[in-house]
Structure formats: structure tokens, C-alpha cells
N, C-alpha and C positions, 0 to 999 in steps of 0.2 A: 669567776669570782675574786675579789682580792681575799689574799690571806689571811685570817685573824694575826696576831703577834703572839697569841700562848700554840696556835699550830707549829709557827714557823721555828718557835724556841723549843718545839720537841721535836722537830725534823732536823735542828742541830746538834741537837744530844743524841739521836738515833745517827748522824754522821759522825760524831767522835767516837760514837760506840761502836758502829759498822767497821771503820780506819783501826782503834783499838784490837777488836776481835782480829783484824786482818795479816796485822804487824805478828798477834799470839800466835795466829794460825802457822802463819812462814816460819816464828820460831819453830813451835812445836813439830812441824815439817821438819828442818832437818835436822832437829834433835831427834824425834823418831827414825829417818833415815838412818845416822849415824848409830843408834844404839841396834836396830833390824841388822845391816850390814855387818856392824861387830858380832851379831849370834851369830848370824850364817856363816860366818868367817872361823868361828868357834867351830859351831857342832859340823860343819859340813868340809873345812878345811878353808884353805887361802881361799881360792874362788868359788863364786854362792855358782851351783847350776843354772843354766838356762831356765827351770820353770822355775827357782826359788828369785830369778832377777824380774821374770815375766812379774810374778808376786808383788815383789819391791814396787816394777815399775805401777804397777794397777794401783797398788797403794797410794804413790803419788801422783797418779794422774788424779783420784778423787780431791786430796788433799790443795792439787794445785786446782780443783774445780771449784773446792769453797773458795780458795783463796781469791780467784777470779773472779767469781760471784760477787763476794763481797767487793772487790775494787771497782766493779764493774756498777754496784748502786751507789757507790761511792761517785765515781764520776757524774753518773744521773745525777745526782746530788745536788753536784757542785753546777754543772753545767744549766740543766732546766729548774733547779730551785733559786740558788743564787744567782745567778748572770739574769733570767727572766726574771724574777722578783725585782732585781734591778732598776728592769722598763714596765715593773707596774703590771704586767700581764701574766699571765698562768700558761705553764706549758698542755699540752694536750694531752690526754692520759695515752691515746693512741700511741702517738709519738714518743711516748718516755716507755713503752710497752717495748715497740721495734728496736727503741735504742738499746732496752737491757738483750733482748732474745740476738740479736746481732752480734752484739761487743762480746756476752758471754760464750756462742757459739766460733766467734772468732778466735777467741783468747783460748778456746777448749782445743782447735784444733790444731791451733800454734801449740799448745803443750802434750797432746797428744803425738805429734809428728815428732816432739822432740823427743820422748820418753820412747817410740814406738817406730823407728825410722826404718824396723823392716818392713813395715807394713804397709802395701800400698790404695791411696786413699781412693786413688782414680778406679780402681779394680770393685774396690767395694763399692763405690755409687755407682759404676754400670751395671751389676749384681741386683742392686738392689730399686732400679729403674722399674721394673714392673709395677714390684710393690708400691712404688711410691704413686705411678697411676691408678693403681688400686683405691690407695687410701684418698687419693685425690679426688676420685669419683668420689668416695665415700662421703668425704667430707666438701661436698661441692655445693655446699649452701652456707656454710660457716666460713671456706674460701670465697664465696660470693661478697658475705659481708665483710670483711677483712678488708677486700681489695678497696671495695667501697669507701669501707672506712677510712684508707688511704687517701682515696681521690675527694672525700669531702674536708680532709687535713687538707688539703695541699691547695684546694678551691678558696676554702677559708670561707663559706657563705654566711657563715653566724657562730660566735664562741658561745662560750659558757655563760650564762647572764641574759643573753637574749631571750627575749619572745619569738616564737617561730608558730607558724601553723602549718601543719603537711598535711597532704590527701585529704582525698573525698569525703574520709569522714573527720576533718576538721577539727583535727586534736591542736590545742592552741595551751601553751603553756610555758614556762621557762626552763630554758637547757640547762641540767645540771649535769650533765657529764656524756662525754662520745669515745667512746672504748671503739676495742678493734669490731665488736658487734653488734654494736646499736645504738642509736641515744635515746637517754633518759630527759626527758623531759617530765614536769611537776606543773600539772592544770589547777587551772584557779578553784577548783572545788577541790584544792587540795589531795589530787589522785596523782601516782605515779605511773606514766605512760611510757614502756618502752617499744621502740620504734627500728627495726631490724635496718641496719645501714645499707643492705642492697636494696629492700622497700623504697627508701628513703631519697635514695638515688634518681627511682624512676617515678616517683610521685614532685607535682608543684611544690614547694613551700615559697613561705611568706613570711618575711623575715621583719622582725621591728626590731633593729641595732639599739644597744645598750647605751645610751648617750647621744643616743640621734634624734634629732626633735621631729618627732611622729605625731601624726594628726590624727584627729577623732570626728565623725559627727554626730552631732543628738539634733531630735528632730521635735517640733513642736511647730501649732498653728494658732493664728486669732480668728477672732468675727472680722466678717468686712467692712464691720464699721469701725473698728481701726486701727488709726493711721500707721502704713509700713515705715514712717523717717522714724516715727515715735518709738515703732514696736523692736526697731533695728538699733536703735540708740538705748534704749533701756536694755535689751537682753545683750547688746556688745559691753557695754559697763559694767551689766553683772556678773557677765564670764570674764570680764578678764580680771580681778579681783579673786577667785577661788584657787585656792588652794593647787598644786602638782598644776596649772595653767603656764606655761612656759611665758617669758614677757619676750622671750625674741621675736615674737613675729606677733602681730596683734591678731584675736580673734577676730572671723568673718560671718556675718548674718547675711542671709539672703533668701529671696522667696525662691521657694522649691515650683512650689503649682498653685495654683487657682484652683481649690477642690472642690467638693462638691458641697462642704459644708462650711468652710471658709478659708482662709489662706493657709496657704501652708508653707513655713520657714524650716533652714535646716542652719545650724550654727555648726560653724567651724573653728577648730581650738588644737593647740597643742601642746604637747604633754612633756614634763620632763623626768619622768619617769613610767613609759607605757605598763610595764607589770603593774599598774595600780590602775589602768582606765576602765574597769568596772565600777573603783569608789568612786572617781572622779565622773564619770557618766551620770554616777548617781545625784551628786554634788551639783553638776550642773541644771538638772531638772529642778531640785530642791529651789535653788537659785533665781532660776525664771519664775518658778510659783510667785516668790515674793516679789519679785521686782515686779509680774503682772500687777499683784494685790497693793503694790505702794503709787503704780503707776496709772490705776486705773482700768489696765486691757482684760481681756477676756478670750478664755480657750472657747476654740468653735468644739460645737457638741451636734449629732445629727437632729437636725431640726427642719421644718419644712413652715413656711411664711406665705401667706398667701393675701396678694395684692389686689384689691379691687379697684381701678379705676374708673371714673364714671365720666369723665371729661379728662381732655387735655391739657394741662397748664402751661401756663406762659412761661413762667418760671419757677425753678424747684426751687422758693423763697420760702421757710417756715414763720406763722402768724408773728413767732414769738421775736422775730430777726427783725421787725421791721422798722422801729425805731432806732438801735444798732444802727441801719442800712441810711437811714435819712439823715442820722449824726453823720456817718461818713460821707456822704455825698454833699453834704452841706459845707464839709470843711474844705472840699475840693476848689480851688481857688478858677476853676474853669466855668462853675457853676453858681459864683456867687449872685449875678442879675438873677435866678431862677428864685419864685417865692417855695415857701414851705408845701404848698400843694405840687406845686410843678417837679418840686424834688421827691416828694412821696410818690409821685406819677414815675418818676424814674428810678426808684427805689423799688418800688412794685414788679415792673418790667425786668430789672438786671438778672442775669443770670449768673450763680454762681460756678469758678472750677477754683479744684483745688490740682496743682502742679508737685510732681515730687522735687528733689533737689537735681538741678543737672537738667530739665525737662525743661524745652524749649516752648513758649509760649505763645511766640509769634517769629515769622521767618521773611525776613527781607525779602520783599519783592513781589510777595501773595498779595493776591487782592484780598481787600477787606472791606466794611463798612458796617465797624464798630469801634472804640475803645475800650481801655480798663482800668482798672482803679482797684490800688494795690490793698485789700483787705487785710490781710496779715504776712506776715513773712518782709520777703526783700527778693528785688529783681535786679539783674545785671543788662543793661543795654549795650551790643556790641555792634561795631561796622566793620566793614569787609577792611583792613591793610594789607594791601599786595598779598591775597594769596591767605592773610593770618587774622584770625580775629580782633578785635582790638576795644576794651572799654571803654568807653564814654560816659557813663554814669552807672550808678549804682542807684534805684529808685526803693524807699520807704515804704512802710505803711502811710496811706494818706496818699502816694504819687498815684499822676498816672499818666499813659501813654498811649500813643495810638489813636489822639484825637483828630489828624487829618483825614484818616481814614472813614474815622465816624460823619464828619461834616461836608467832607469834598468827593469820598472817594479814590481817593491818591493809592498807590501800593505803598505797602509794609517801606519803612524805608531803615530798617535795622530791625539786628536777631533782640530778641528780648529771652532770658535763659533763667529758670528760677535759682536761686543761691541757697533757700533750703523750700523747707514743705511751705507752700503759699497758695494763699487764697486770693484770687483776684475775680473785682465783679464785671460783669462783660454788660453794657450798655449798646446795644444796637441801634439800626435805621429807624427802624419803626417808632419806636418808643419818643426817639427821639422828632420825628416827624410828627409825633400826636403831641408835644409840647406847644412845637411850632405852630399846628393851625390852631391851638387853644392862645398862644402871645408867640404873634410874629413878630414884634418889636424885639425881641430877642436875638433874631439873627443879629442886629447890628450889634448887639451891646457885644455879643459871643465873635462875632467877628474881630470886633477890636482885641479884646483879651489874647485871640490866637495870634492876632498878629502882631504884639507884644512879646508873647511866647517865642514867639515865629522867630524875629530877630534877635531876641537874645540868646538863643542858640547860635543861629548862623553866625553872630557876628564872633564866636569862639572858635568857630571852625574856620569858617572862608568871609570874612570881610565885604569881597565883593557881593557875593550872593546875601548880602544884608537885606538888602532895599526888594529882592528878587519877588517877595512874597506880601506885597502891601495890603494894608487894610482893604482898601478897593477892590484889588483879586482877589481876598478870601471871598469877600462877602459876597462878590458874583459865583464866586465857585459852590458856595451853599447853597445860595436860592437856585441855581442848576441845578444840584444833585439833588437838592430837596422839592424841588419840581414849583417853585414860588414865583 
């Protein structure tokens, strides 16, 4: 984690103090050597005895060891403190400790060789080999943690400040320290967990890097009567403005499952600071609850509803919607010749369908015997242009399509795709036949309107085909299709 300014200032003070202490120790060392040599020469003669010289060398070695330790610590601070701070990263504690141990050991061996040239270090190390083996076996776990820590520092799968989850116990928290023995993490319940490096090297570790855009999932549900398109829009907008939700990636709301009691959803969002995911998850759930209240949406809960159907209804039209449907169909140009009673007959037989955004309403080339009126929403009419869909029209509320299939039984000539959540009214062959049976004269009026519409559409695409469907041709097709 970034070093605070007061802590960095303290380190500079310590560095200056260590440098001053090293210079003072060096001056005292040379002064002490001069005084001791003079004393020995006065007491023991012009030349010091071998034992006295050994004592002087040992004292020199101790003083040089102190100077070397201070020097190594100063170099440690300059390299890992100042240089790493310029890159705005923290040097791992394990690497700093290894540098200190290796640097001091090298300095001590050089000083030892200089002061005791007659001692054979190679023989000394050979003699202590057996002791080293025994010590290694005794410190097997410690050495395992040490080398596992080196491996972790070399791979750098995570850093101080990252959130990690370790092992089967699912310890999750923020990494506070990576030492030569263990990884120290602080859980979100403010507990400190130490995980041995050797254990961490064997366990799977899930890392949520600091500064990375990490995703979270929050689950909720709605009643089956609530519109999925509306639900997705309401929740996405509610989540987008929440604190700690990243604006780099837009939240995603999607259906997980059609559950037993309702529609199950999940919202996937990305966080600026993953360490605060618990608070952000709670905030997201709160925003969803308030958004549902404002939008009139409902959460699902375990219920059982029993439906008793005494007869099969011709169309799923509610009684209270009859007037609105008659008004909608009356506004359709094609049905202008119909009386109010005949329009009401079509409205009673009309079937309502709801399509999701991007869903196909009809497909080109498929057979059909019905037409559609856009009741709510919008649709796009597309034709095949060298293997690619090309939009030729956009139909809004009150527009209709598929009339040739209803009156003549022709296959569908284009794809019709919902642009948004769209409700259409489907009028079938049987309903239209009842109207014609009651009023056969309507056939000629409707054929005239269809011929004009057909010629107008054909003139925009292919002028040569504008006369292909004449009034007489359409009239004969309608009579043949309806058996008149």
C-alpha cells in the first residue's frame, strides 16, 4: 500500500541517523585500534604477541560487523525505499530481508578473511556440513516457508493491498504483508489470518488485484407478470449510479432461470475498489428495492395459484380491454370499411402477443393466415439483401403488417423484428371469415384498399412489379382463399 508522508519522513531521519552512526562507529573503530595498539606496545613491547593480535582482530571484526550492518541497512533504504517509492510501489519485506542477510554475510566474510587470513574458511564450511544437514532437517518447515516465499515473490501473483481468497477454508481478506514465513491478510471482519507460505504454495489462490476492475454478481427475482424488458432497464439504471460501481463497464442484467415462484435475475457489475464489495452488494440490493417500488415491480415469493378453466377461450382478451382494442382496430386504414359491430367482432377474436426487444415476430418465407396490428411498441421490417438483412420500414403503434397472408394465404415476404418490448394484435383467418360471411360486400372494398397499398409499396422497390397485383387479381385471390 502507498507509504504515508510522515512514515516516509521518519525513514529519511532513520537513514541519516544510520549514516551518522556508521561514520561515528568508523571513527571510533580507528581511534580504538590506535589506542589498543599503543597500549599493547607499551605493556608488551614493540611487537604484540599472537594472542594479543587475535584479540585486536576480533574486536576489529565486531566493530566492522556493526559498521557493515549499518551500511547494509542504509543501502537497503536507499534502494528499496527511495528507488521503489519513485515507482509508487512497495518493496516486498521478504526481498528486503534477503538483501540485508546476504549483504551483511558477504561483508562479514570479506572482513573476516582480511583480519584472519590464516583461517581456511573452506575447511571450516566442510567441517560444519554435517551440522548443516542436521540443522536443515530441524528447520524443514521453516526453510519450506522461506523458499515458498521466494517463489511467491518471484511469481508475484498478488501484492500488498490486493484481495485474495486462499484454500479450501476460503480465507478472504486484504493482503497486509508477505514475509519470509507467512502471508498476513486482514479479513472483512477485521480478523488477522496468517497463512504459511508453504501452505499457500499448495493451495488455489483467487486474486482480486487492486486497481483492477473486478466483477460481482447480485441475485434477485420478480413475478412472472412483470415485464423482463422493463425489469432489466430499471435495475440497470439503478445500479449504474451506485457508489463504487465502475463507470468503465456498464452493468449487465440478465435472466438466470425461470424459477418455481418467479423469474430469477442476476445483475453483474464492476467495482472500483473490490475491498468494499460487501458494502457495495448491500447498496445494490437497496437500490433495487427502491427502484422496484418506484416502477411498480414486485419481488417473487413462494405462492401457489390454482386456475380453474371451464372452457377454452377463443382469445386471451380481458373484458376491460375491449373498448381499447376496438378503438385501435378502428384506426387501421385497412379496416375503415368495417362497421363498429364488425370491428368489435375482430377485436373479440384478436389474440395479443408480447415480444421482447430483438425477437422475431414473423419470418420471411414462412406460411401464414393472419395479420398483425402494432398495439404498443415498434417493429422493424427487414428484407434479405445479398445475405444481409436490410431495413425497409419501421412500424409504430397503429401500423399493421402481414395482411396478404390473412387475405390470400401468401407466405411471409419479410422479417419483422421487435425494436423494443412490443405488443401486437393477431387477427386470424377464422375471425375474418366470420366478418365476410356476415357482409360479403366487404371483400371488394378491402381488395381495393389492399391493391392501392400494394402498388404503393411496389413502386418504391420495383416499378415493373407495381402492376403485378391488380385489384382484380387480389379480389380473386381473396375469394378463392375464403371459399367465396
